[in-house]
Each structure stands twice: as structure tokens, then as C-alpha cells.
ZALUM-709059 format. One record per residue: x, y, z of N, C-alpha, C in turn; residue in three letters. Coordinates in steps of 0.1 Angstrom, whole numbers, plus 5000, padded with zeros to 4 digits. Layout:
<recs>
XYZXYZXYZALA...
</recs>
This chain:
<recs>
095757228151095957278165095257178174MET096057138185095557038194094557088204LYS094857208209094057268220093357398215TYR092157408218091357528214091757648222SER091757768215092057898221090857948228LEU089657888226088457938232087857848243ASN087357908253086757828264085357778261TRP084957678268083657628267082757668279ASP081957778277081157818288079757758287LEU079257718275077857678274077657528280ASP078757458283078657338290078157358304SER078457478309078057508323076557528324ILE075957608314074557628313074157608298PHE073857488294073457468280072257558276PRO072357608264071257698260071557848260GLY072657878267073158018267072458108277GLY072658238274072158338284070658338286LEU069958298276068458298277067858148277HIS068758058279068357918279067657878292GLY066957768292066257708303067057688315LYS068257628313069157588324069557708333ALA069957818327070357938334069158008340LEU068058018333066858078338066358008351THR066257878350065757798361066757808373GLU068057808370069057818381068857948389LYS068758058382068558188388067258188397ILE066258118392064958118399065158028412GLN065857918411066057828422066857898433VAL067857968429068658038439067858138446ILE067058218439066158318446065158248456GLY064558138452063658068460064358008473GLU065657958470066357898481066758008492SER067058128487067458238496066258268505ILE065058278499063858308507063558198517ASN063758068513063457958522064457968533THR065757988530066757998541066458118551PHE066058228545065758348554064658308564ARG063558248559062458208568062958108579ASP063758008574064257908583065157958594ALA066158048590067058098600066358198610ILE065358278605064658368614063858288624ASN063458168620062658088630063457988638ASN064757988636065557888642066057948656TYR066057858666066557888679067357768684HIS068557798689069457688693068857608704PHE068057668712067457588723066457488719THR065857508706064857418701065557298694ASP066857308691067557208683067857088692ASP068156978686068556858694069956868699ASP070356768707071756778713072856778703GLU072656728691073656728681073556848671HIS072656938674072457058665072257018651PHE071356918649071156868636070556968627THR069557048632068957148623069957258619ARG070757298629071757398626072757348615PHE073157228616074057168606073457168593THR072157138592071457138579071357278573GLU071157378582071157518577072457558572LEU073557518578074957558573075157488560THR074757368558074857298545074057368535ASP072857418538071957478529072557608524PHE073057688533073557818529074857808520ILE075657708523076857678515076457638501GLN075357568500074857528487074457648479LYS073757738486073357868479074557948474ILE075557958483076658038479077457978468GLN077557848468078257778456077457798443ALA076157798444075357818432075457958427GLY075558058435075758198431077158208424ILE078158148430079558158423079458088410VAL078857978409078757898396078057988386GLN076958038389076158118380076858248376THR077458318386078058448384079258428375GLY079958318376081158298367080758288353MET079658218350079158198337078758338331TYR078058418338077558548333078758638331ILE079658648341080758738340081658698328SER081758558326082558508315082058548302GLY080758558301080058598288080458748286LYS080458828296080858968294082358978291HIS083158898297084658908295084958878280SER084358778275084658738261084158838251GLU083158918254082659018245082059128253ASP082859238256082359348264081259428258VAL081059398245079959478238078659398238ASN078559288244077359208245076359268254ASN075359338249074459408257073459318265GLU073359188260072459098267072959058281GLU074259078283074759028296074359118307VAL074359248305074159348315072959328325THR071759298319070659268329070859148337PRO071659048332071858928340072958948351LEU073859038348074859078358074059148370ILE073159228366072359298377071559188385ASP071059088378070258988385071158908395LYS072358868390073158778399073758868410ILE073958998408074459078419073359098429GLN072159108425071059128434070858998443SER071058888436071058758444072158758454LEU073358798450074558798458074258888470ASP073659008468073359088480072359018489VAL071358958484070458888492071058768500LYS072058698493072758598500073658648511ALA074158768509074958828519074158858531ALA072858908528071958938539071558818548GLN071358698541071058578549072258528556ILE073458558550074658518557074758598570SER074458718570074458808582073458758592GLN072358708588071358648597072058528605LEU072758448597073458338604074558388613LEU075258488609076358548617075758598630GLN074558668629073958718641073558618651LYS073058508645072658388654073858338662LYS074958328655076258288662076658388672LEU076558518669076958618678076158628690ALA074958578689073958588701074358488711SER075158388708075458278718076458328728LEU076358278740077358298750078658228746SER079758258752080958188749080858038752ASP080257998763080057858766079157788756ASP078057858753077157798743077757778730ALA078657868726079257858713080357748713PHE081057738724082057628725081357488724GLU080157478730079357358729078957328715LYS078557428708078157418694079257358685LEU080457428686081557388677082257258681ILE081857208693082357078697081656968690ALA080556998683079756898676080556838664GLU080756708663081556648653081156688639PRO079856698637079256738623079756868618SER080156958628080557088624082157108625LEU082856998627084257008630085057068618HIS084657038606085357088594085257238592LYS084157298598083957438595084057528608ILE084757478618084857548631085557688629VAL086657688621087257818619086357918612PHE085557878602084657958596083558008605SER083057918614082057968623082558068633LEU083758048638084458148646084558288639ASN084958278627085158398619083758468617GLU082758388614081458448611080858508624GLN081158438635080658498648081258628651ARG082558648647083258768649082658878641HIS082358848628081758948619080258978624PHE079558878629078258898634078258998646GLY079258998654079359098665079559238661GLN079959258648080159398643078959448635GLU077959368633076859408624075859498631LEU075159578623074059668628072859578628LEU071659648631070459568632070059528617ASP069059438617068759378604068259478593ASP067459568597066959668588068059758583ASN068959798592070059888587070959808578GLU071259688581072159608572071459588558GLU070159568558069459548546069459668537ALA069259788544069359918536070759938530ILE071759908538073159928533073359838522ILE072959708523073159618512072459658499ALA071259708500070559748488071159868482GLU071559968491072260088486073560048479MET074259958484075559918478075259858464ASN074159788462073859738449073759848439LEU073159958443072960068433074160168434GLU075060148444076160238446077460168443GLY078060098453079360038451079359938439LEU078459848439078459748428078159808414SER077259908414076859968402078060048396ALA078760118404079960198399081060098395TRP081159988402082159888398081859838384SER080559808382080159758368080359868358ASN080159988362080260098352081660108347HIS082660068355084060068351084159978338TYR083559858338083659768327083059838315SER082059908316081359978305082360078299THR083060158308083960258303085160198296LEU085660088302086860028295086559978281VAL085359928279084959888266085059998255SER084960118260084960238251086360288248SER087360248255088760298253089360238241VAL089760318232090460268219091660358217GLN092660288213093960358210094260358195VAL094260468189094560478175096060478173ASP096560388165098060368163098260308150PHE099360238148099660178135100360038138LYS100359958128100959828129102459838126ASP103159728126104659728124105059778110ASN104059778100104359828087103959978085GLU103460038096103060178096101560198092GLY100760098090099360108086098560148098ASN097660238096096760278108095960168113PRO095760158126094860058132094360108145LYS093260048150092760088163092859968172THR093459998183093659888193092659908205LEU092059798210091359798222092259828234SER091759858245092559878257093459758260ALA092859638259093659518262094759488252GLY094359518239095359498229096559588230GLN096259718234097359818235098259778247ALA097659728258098459678269099359568265ASP098859478257099659358253100859408244ASN100559508236101659558227102759628235GLU102359708245103359768253104159668261ILE103459568266104159468274104959368265LEU104559348253105159238245105959268233GLY105859398229106559438216108059458220ASN108959398212110359398215111059528210ALA110359608202110959728196110759848205ASP111859898211111760018220111160138213PRO111460158201110960268193109360258192LYS108960138189107460118187106760138201TYR107360088212106760108225106760258229ARG107860328226107960468229106960558222ALA106560518210105560588202104160548206GLU103960428210102660378214102260438228LEU103260448237102960478251102160618252MET102560718245101860848246100460838240PRO100260758230098960728225098060658235LYS098660558242097960488252097460588263TRP098460668268098060768278097060868273GLU097160908261096160998255094760938255GLU094660808251093360748250092660738264ALA093460708274092860698288092660838293TRP093560928289093361068294092161138289GLY091761098277090461158271089261128280ASP089361018287088160978295088460978310LYS089561058314089961058328088861108338GLN088061208333087061258342085961148345ASN085661068335084660958337085260858347LEU086460818345087060718354087260778368PHE087560908369087660978382086360968390ALA085260998382083860988388083660848394ASP084060748386083860608389084660568402THR085960598402086760568413086360638426LEU085960768424085560838436084260778442ASN083360728434082160678439082260528444HIS083160448438083560318443084060338457VAL085060428459085760448472084860508482SER084060608477083160678486082060588492GLY081560498483080560408488081160308499SER082360268496083060178505083360248519ARG083860368518084160438530082960468539LEU081760498532080560518539080060388546LEU080260278539079960148545080760128558ASP082060148556082960138568082560218580TYR082160348576081760438587080560398594ARG079560348586078360288592078660178602PHE079760108599080059988608081160028618HIS081360158620082060208632083560218630GLY084060228618085560248616085860338604THR086860408606087460488595088760438590ASP089060318595090360248591090060168578ASP090460218567090060148554090960028552PHE091959998560092659878558092159768568LEU091259798576090759698586090159578579LYS089259608570088559498563089459428553TYR090259498545091159418536092059328544PRO092559368556093459278563092659158569LEU091359188574090559078578090258978567GLU089959038555089658958544090758858540LEU091958908542093158828539093758758551ASN092958768562093358688574094758708579ARG095258838578096558868581096558988590MET097659008597097759118607098459238600SER098259358606098859478602100459468603GLN100859398614102259378616102959298605LYS102259198600102759118589102859208577THR101859278574101859368562102959468563LEU103159538575104159638576105559578575ASP105759458580107059388579107359358565THR106459308557106659278543107059408535MET106359518537106659638529108059698534TRP108359678546109659728551110759658544LYS110659528543111659448536111759478521VAL110559508515110559548501111259678499VAL110959778508111559908507113059898509ASP113459818518114959808521115759728510ALA115059658501115759578491115359608477ASN114659718474114259748461115459788452LYS116559818458117759848450118259728442ASP117859608446118159488438117459498425VAL116259538425115459548412115859668404LEU116259778411116659898404117959868396ILE118859788402120059748395119759678382ASP118759588383118259518371117759608361PHE116859708365116359798355117359888349LEU118359928357119460008351120259938341ASN120459808343121259728333120359708321ARG119059688323118159678311118159798303LYS118159918309118260038302119460048293ALA120560008299121860008291121659918278GLN121059798280120959708269120059758258LEU119159848261118259898250118660038246ILE119860078251120460208246119860328253GLY119460318266118960438272119660458285LYS119660588290120260628302119460578314GLU118160598312117160548322116060468315GLN115460368321114460298315113160368316ILE112260358306110960418307109860318312GLY108760378316107660288321107260178311TRP107260218298106860128287107960018285GLU109160028291110259938289110359838300ASP109759868312109959788324109759638322VAL108659608315108259468314108459418299ALA109159498291109359468277110359348275ALA110159268264111059168262112459218257PRO113459138258114759178252115059088241LEU115859128232116359048221117859058219ASN118558998228120059008228120558908218ILE121558948211122258848201121458838188GLY121858738180121258728167119958648167ASP119758578178118558488178117258568179GLY116158508175114858568176114358558190GLU113458648194112858638207112058508208VAL112158438219111558308220109958328220LYS109258248212107858248212107258108213THR106058098217105357978218104057978210PHE103757868203102357848199101557808211THR100257818210099457788222099657638225TYR099757548216099957408218101357388225ASP102357458220103657448226103657498241GLU102957608243102857658257102157558266ALA101157498261100357398269101257278272ALA101857218263102757108265103857138275GLU104457258273105557298282105057308296PHE103957368298103457388312103157248318ILE102457168311102157028316103456958320ILE104456968311105656898314106356948327LYS106457088328107057138340106357118352GLN104957128352104157098364104456958368PHE104556868359104756728363106056698371ASN107056788368108256768375108156798390SER107156878394106956918408105756838414PHE104756828406103456758411102656698399SER102656568398101856508388100356548388PRO099856578400098456618401098256758395LYS099256848397099156978390099156958375MET099956868370100056838356098756778351ALA098156688358096856638354095756738354GLN095756828363094756938363094957028351LEU096257058348096557148336096057078323ALA096356948322095956868310094456868309GLN093756858320092356858319091756988315ARG092457098320091957238316092157258301ALA093257218295093557238281092557148273PHE092457028276091656928268090156968269GLU089657018280088257038282087857188280ASN088757258274088457398270087957488282GLN088857488292088557568304089157708302TRP089957728291090757848289090357928277ILE090058058279089758158268091058238266GLU091758208254093058268252093158348239ALA092158348231092358408217092658558218GLU093558598209093858738209092958808198ASN091958878203090958938194090359068200ARG089859158192089259278198087959238205PRO087459328214086259308221086359238234GLY087459178237087659108250087959208261LYS087659168273088059248285089559238286GLU090259348291091659338293091959258306PRO093159208307093559138319093258988318GLY093458918330093258778331092758738344GLY092158628345091658578358091258428357TYR091158368369090558228370089358238379MET088258168376087158158384086758008386GLU086457978398086157838401084657808399SER084357688396082957638394082757538405LEU082357578417082257478428081257368427PRO080257388419079257288418079657168409GLU080557198399080957098390082457058392THR083157128401084557098404085457138393GLY085057238385085857288374086357428376GLU087057488366087457628367087357678352SER087357808351087457868338088557978339ARG089357998329090458088329090358178317ILE090558308320090458408309091758488308PHE092258498296093458578293093558598278LEU094558668274094858688259096258638256THR096358538248097658478245098258528232PHE099458588233100158638221101458558217THR101758458225102958378222104258398229GLY104258498238105458528245105758438257SER106958428262107158348274106358398286PRO106158528286105258588297103858528296ASN103358518284102058458282101958318287ASP102958238285103058098290103058108305ALA103758198311103758208325102458258331SER101758338323100458388328099458268328THR099458178318098658068318098957978330ILE100257958333100657878345100157948358ALA100158078358099658148370098258118372HIS097458128362095958098363095757958366GLU096557868360096357728363096757688378LEU097657768383097957758398096757788406GLY096057888403094757918409093757798408HIS093757748396092757638393093157518401ALA094457488403094857368411094457388425PHE094657518430094257548444092857518446HIS091957558437090557538438090257388437SER090957318429090657178426090857088439SER091957118447092257038459091257068470VAL090457178468089457208478088057148475MET087857088464086557048459085856958469ASN086556868476085856778485085656838499GLU086056958501085857028514084457098514LEU083957128526082757208526082957348520PRO081957408514082157538507082757648516TYR082457648528083057748537084557728537PHE085057608536086457578536087157608523ARG086357638513086957678500087057828498GLN086657908508086758048508088058098512ASP089158068505090458108509090658258505TYR091558318512091858468511092658498498ALA092658618494093358658482094858648483MET095458668494096858668495097358518493ASN096758428499097158288497096658228484VAL095658288478095258258465096358288455ALA096958408457098058448448099358368451GLU099458298462100558208465100558098455THR099458028454099357908445099557948430ALA099058058426099158108412100658138409SER101258218418102658258416103558138416THR103258038424104057918424103957848411PHE102857838405102657788391103457868381GLY103457998383104158078374105658068375GLU106158048388107558028390108157908384LEU107357798384107757678378108057688364ILE107157758357107357778342108457878339VAL108457988345109458088342110858038345SER111057968356112357908360112757808350ASP111757718345112057618335112557678322ALA111857788318112257868306113757898306ASN114157958318115557998319116557878318VAL116157768326117057658326117157588313LYS116157598304116257528291116857608280GLU117357728284118057818274119257748268ALA119457758255120557688248121757778247GLN121657908248122757998247122658108258THR123758178260123758288269122758398265ASP122658418252121758528247120358488250GLU119958358248118658318251118358318266GLU119358288274119158288288118958428293LYS119658528288119458668291118058708288ILE117558678276116158718272115158658282ASN115358528286114458458294114558498309LEU115758538313115858588327115158728328LEU115258798317114558928317113058898318ASN112558808311111058768313110758728327ALA111658648332111458598346111358708356LYS112258808354112358918363111059008363MET110158988353108959068353108159058366ASP108158938372107358908384107958978396ASN109258958399109759038411109659188409PRO109959238397109859378395108459428397VAL107459348392106059388394105659388409ALA106059278416105659258430106359358439MET107559398437108259488446108059628442PHE107859668429107759798425106359838420LEU105859768410104559808405103459788415ASN103459678422102359648432102559748444ILE103759778447103959868458103460008454HIS103660048442103160178437101660178438ALA101060068435099560058436099060078450ARG099760008459099460018473099660158479PHE100760218475101060358480099960448475ILE099660438462098660518455097260498462PHE096860378464095460348469095360398483GLU096460378491096460418505096260568506LYS097060648498097060788498095660838493LYS095160768482093960808477092760798487PHE092760688494091660668504091860768515TYR093060798519093260898530092661038526GLU092861078513092361198508090861198505LYS090361078501088961058497088061078510ARG088661058521087861078534087361228535LYS088161318529087761458530086961508518ASP086761418508085961468496086461408483GLY085761438473085961388459087261448454VAL088061368447089361418441089061438426LEU089761538420089661558406090561458399THR090361438385091261358378092661398378ALA092961528378094261578379094961548392SER094161558403094661518416095061368417GLU094161288411094461148411095661118402ILE095761178391096961168383098261198391ASN098261298399099361338407099661238417ASP098661178423098861078433099560948427LEU099060918415099660798408101060828404MET101360948399102760978395103660978408LEU103261038419104061038431104260898436ASP103260818436103360678441104360598432ALA104360618419105260538410106660588413GLN106860718415108260768417108760718430LYS107860708440108360658453108660508453GLU107760438446107960288446109160248437ALA109460328426110560298417111760378421TYR111760448432112860518437113360618426ASP112460688419112860788409113760728398ASN113660598395114660538386114260538372SER112960578369112460568355112560708348LEU112660708335112660828327111160878324SER110260778323108860818321107960728330THR106760788333105860708342104460708335TYR103560648342102160638336101160698345SER100860828343099960898351098460848351THR098160778340096760728338096660578342HIS097760518348097660378351096460348360PHE096060438369094960408378093660388370TRP093560438358092360418350092360268345GLU093560228341093660098333093559978342SER093759988355093959878364092559848371LYS091959748367090559718372090559678386MET091659648392091759608406091259718415HIS091559848411091159958419089559978420PHE088859908411087459928409086659808414TYR087259708419086559588424085559628435PHE084359578435083459608446083559508458ASP084059388455084059278465085459268472ASP086559308466087859288471088659428472VAL088559488483089259618485090759598486PRO091559688481093059688482093559548477PHE093159528464093659408458095059438452TYR096059458460097359488456098359408464ASN098359438477099359378486099259218486PHE098059158484098059018483098958958472PRO099259028461100158988451101558978456TYR102059078463103359078468103558968479THR102558958487102558858497102658718490PHE101758698481101758568474103058528467GLY103658638461104858608454105958568464TYR106158638475107258608484106958478492LEU105658458495105258338502105558218492PHE105258228480105458118470106958088468SER107858198470109258168469109758068480LEU109158088492109457998502109057858500GLY107857848494107257718490108057648479ILE108457728470109257678458110557628463TYR111257698472112457648478112257518485ALA111157508492110857388500110657268490LYS109957298479109657198469110857138463ALA111957218461113157158456113957078465GLN113657088478114357018488113556888493GLU112256888491111456788497111156668488SER111056548494110756428486109256408485ASP108456458494107056438494106356578493ASN106856658484106356798483104956798479PHE104456718470103156728465102156718477GLU102356618485101456598496101456718506ASP102656768509102856878518102157008512GLN102257028499101757138492100257138492TYR099657018489098257008489097657028503ILE098356978514097956998527097957148531ALA098957218526098957368529097757438522LEU097557398509096457468502095157438508LEU094957318513093657278519093457348532GLN094457408538094357478551094157628549ASP094157678537094257818534092957888539THR091857818540090657888545090257838559ALA091357778566091057718579091857768590ASN092557878588093357938598093858078593MET094458158602095058278598096258258590SER096658358582097858348574099158318582THR099258388594100358368602100358218608GLU099258168611099158028616099457928605GLU099057958592099357878581100857868579LEU101557978579102957988576103757908587ALA103257928600103957858611103757708610MET102457668607102157518607102857448595LYS102857508583103357438572104757468567HIS105257588571106657628568107557658580LEU106957658591107757688604108357828604GLY107657928599108158058598107258158605VAL107758268610107058378616106958498606ASP105758518601105658628591105758768596LEU105758788609105858918615107358958617THR108258858614109658888614110258898600LYS111258978598111758998584112558878578PRO112958788586113858678581113258608569ASP111958568570111258488559111258568546PHE110858698547110758778536112158808529TRP113158818538114458848533115058718526GLU114658608530115058478523114558488508ASP113358538506112858548492113758648484GLY114158758491114958858484116258798479VAL116858698487118058638483117958558470LYS116758498468116558428455116458518443LEU115858638446115758738435117158788432ILE117958818442119258868440120158768432GLN119858648434120658548426120358558411LYS119158578408118758598393119358728388ASP119258828396119758958391121258958389VAL121958888398123458878397123758798384ASP123058698381123358618369123058698357GLU121958778357121558868346122658968343PHE123159038354124159138352125459078347ILE125858958352127058888348126958858333HIS125858798329125758748315125658868305LEU125158978310125059098300126259188300THR127259158308128359258310128959288296GLU129059188287129759198275128959278264LYS127659308268126759368258126559518261TYR127259568271127159708275128459788274VAL
</recs>
């Protein structure tokens, strides 16, 4: 085997969780936070020189602290992801979260300093050439500073969130590690699946009968713990709503939109286009139902592979997937291919399929070393290859930001999902184009359609669910049964009642609902997918795409989403035209799928 299935974490901090490197790093971060707190409290703009030299030094210092916390936090969270039963990680998670809270507090001190300036004084400050690269960030932080309470109140809220919002978010990971699904293998032998393994079986097993038998067992396993997950979700959301109320708003979408640097009008326009065009995806699902011998497709079938014809379902070894991704990336951007090659060769990716791992996948950047680490579970399907490409898209995005100030690396979730989805599109499209027969093309088109189906239907269901949940949570705690009902209603609305079965316990299995730092982590996926379609179309038409793409990525933390789209794509995101152009590309794939499968129904 050329490439390792396991990542290398210990090169980040040699010696492991209790080694000298990590211990000293945590200590240095704590000392740096205290030093910065004293310095910013004693700083006055009027005492600085005409070039604001001291203020520039302070902004450099806090960016260094923030990068250090991200670097350290990635290592610790990675240790938990690779082994959710590792009890040694929990105290360190608490330590790094405590440091993160303290870093947020000193960031607020900086924000308040900026908010205290008059408009003229602030304009004079940001005119200084040494601050030119972070002007957008300083404007943003000044805005946030104007909404802050006094220092003592903010400190109390931050400390309470550590024991409230963050603690409940961490508790979710503890609960997930205890979910086990009792089932059987393909030969009928009893076996116990972790939550992540069961997810992979439902998504990746080509046998409809096997999936139909596993799905109730999956629901049962989550259902057994639904009251525990309901407590957790209620307290995650309750803590967040309380924080919002303390800061003068009951609009639970205000902060998610600000975090994604996008307007409510853009979000509304996107969902209106999705609602108006979901019949395109319903047509696909109805044809898929016919191909597997059903009147209506079930929840467990939506993302399942097809095996049309006599050929076997296409699979990849890990090495084959790596080489395929590198090759396809190279056709669009040699620099993307070089980054992927580096990731595989230097063991940035944890891909082994084994018990005890956290479900799901992610990429985390290491800003101090200019690297990334990717976590997922690889089973050999075309979808798995696309998932690796997705996470490598994230890694490429981070890599082109390495030379920018850390404030400029803080890009929003919606544009983060743009880069990842673009990487995924390259690989899934290449899979289809390289098909040797109609049967193979059908199977691969089906795999490619997982993305638009997820972005238009599944993600929309998550958004509908979370929006209605938060609306009701304002009035009090919801029972597990009430949350189940909300999930079921949201899925039926999003999928236009087109499925024969749904997943009432999906809200338990999806970690995105429990994040403490990123609220409403759903609509950024749909945004990123449709935005990436526009970029992908441009890539196929442009001779200097790589340079244009990198320029766009480097601006993702330097302007609003609407400004980014206008500057680099020349489109208005508040109008439906751009979003509808993406639908046309999806329609093209659906039309080809239906045409090719006509003779099989």
C-alpha cells in the first residue's frame, strides 16, 4: 500500500497528549492571553505614535494567540475523533476550550477599543498601511464591539457558556460513542456496529433488502437514547438563545447570517429557488425507486449505490482513490493536485474503517505549520473518493491563505463549503465521464446525484427542522417525541412527501445540530454547493482559472459574500438568476440519468 490510511498527529506535538511539547504549548498560550489582556487594557490610541505601531503589534500578537489555539485544539480534537473512548482526551478538551473562552474575552477587549473610536478616528486608524490587509476584519470587529455588554457581563456569559453551551456540545460526543447498532453481516452472523459504521452501511450497501432491515435497527438504537439527546439539544439551544437575549436579540438567525457574512435576502432567494426546483430531484428519486423495484424510495435508499447491469459496483482501493483525485485535480489546478499529493504522502488523512472512531468527516487547518488534517472513514465507494476530494478542497482553501494575516484566514462557513464542494464536483464529474458502459455511467451518475439531492432536500430539511425547533424552544424545553415530530414534518416538507419512509431520529445522529461554535450549520452547505457550480462552470471556460480561483479564495475573509460574488463572478446573489443557473446543471444530469435508465424500468 502506497499511502497510509492513518493520519500523523504526533508530528504536530511530539510526545503525545502528555508530552512536553503539548504541555508547554498550552502553558504559553495561557501566559500570552494574560499578557495581551494587560497590554490591551493599558493601551490608549492617543498614546500611540502616528503610525499606530503599538496597536499593530497588538493585532499581530492576538492573531498569533488565535492561531496557536486552533493548532492545539485540532490536535486534541483529532485525538478524540480517532478514538472516542480515549478518556485521557476529555480533560485536555476542557483545557483548550477554557483557553478559547479566555481568547474570546481578550478579542472582545480589542473590539471594544475599536468601538470606542469616533468614525473619523477609526478612518485614520485603518488608513495606516501596516493595517491595510486586515481593514475588513477591523471593521467587522468594531461592529461586534458596538454590540457588546460591559466587560464583567461578557466575562460572566463566557464562563457560563463554558459550563453550559460548550459542555453540552461536548456531552453530545460522549453520547454518540455509546450508540451501538446490533445487526448482522452479509452472511447473517450477528455483529455490533458503531454509529459511524451503521451510517456507512446505510449509505454504502448496494442491497436494498439489507438496508431495509438495518434502518429500523439504526432508528431503534438512536431511539433508545432519544431522551438523553433531547436533553442535550435543548440545553445547547437554550444556552445559545439565552446568550442572544443577553445581547439584545431574539432573532436566532442574526448571528448565523453575520457569521456567514451574508444577508437574509440572499438566504431567502436561495431557498425560494430550491423550493421552486425540487421537482427536478424528486424526478430522479422516483426513477431510482423504479430501478430498485419500489413504488416510492425510502430514506435508507436515497443515497444508496445502484448496481445496474451485470457489472460490479465500482470501488476504489485507497491508493486508487488517491491517484484518481490527484489526477483529476491536476486537470483544473496543478496547485490543487500538489496539495493533495502532499496530504496523502505526509499522512494528513485519517481514513481507516474501524470501530471506535467518531462518525462523519471534517478538515481542520493547522495555521502555525501551514498544514491540515482530514478525518473520515473510507470504505472504497465512489462517494468515499468524493468525500476525500471534498475535504481536500477545504485543505486547498486553507493552504492558499497561509501567507495572509490570521484575521484574513477566518473565512465563513458558506464559502468554506464552496471550495470543498468544488473539489468534490471535480472527482464526481470525472467518475461519470470515465465510465466505460451505460450501466457504469448510470451507477456513477447516481453517486454524483447524492450531492444535489443532499443540498436541495436533506440540507433543506435540516434548516426547516432547526428553524422550527428554535422557534418553539423560545417557549420552553421540547420532549424527544416533539423533536421527532418536528424532524418528520421537516423531512416530509423538504422531500415533498415523496419518500415511503423517513428518519425521525436523524436529529440525534447529525452532529451539526450540536456544534457550540457554529449555529445553523446547514444552509452554508447548500450555498456552497450552488456557488461552486458557478465556479465549476467558469473553470471549464477559463484559460487562467487557477489564478482566478485562488484570488477568489483569498478574498473569502475580506468582504461580504455578496461582494465576493460580484467581484469575482459578476453575479448578484439576491437575484434568482445565479441560483437558477446551478439548477440547469443539475437538470442536465437528471435528464441523462432518466434517459439512460429508460430501458431498465
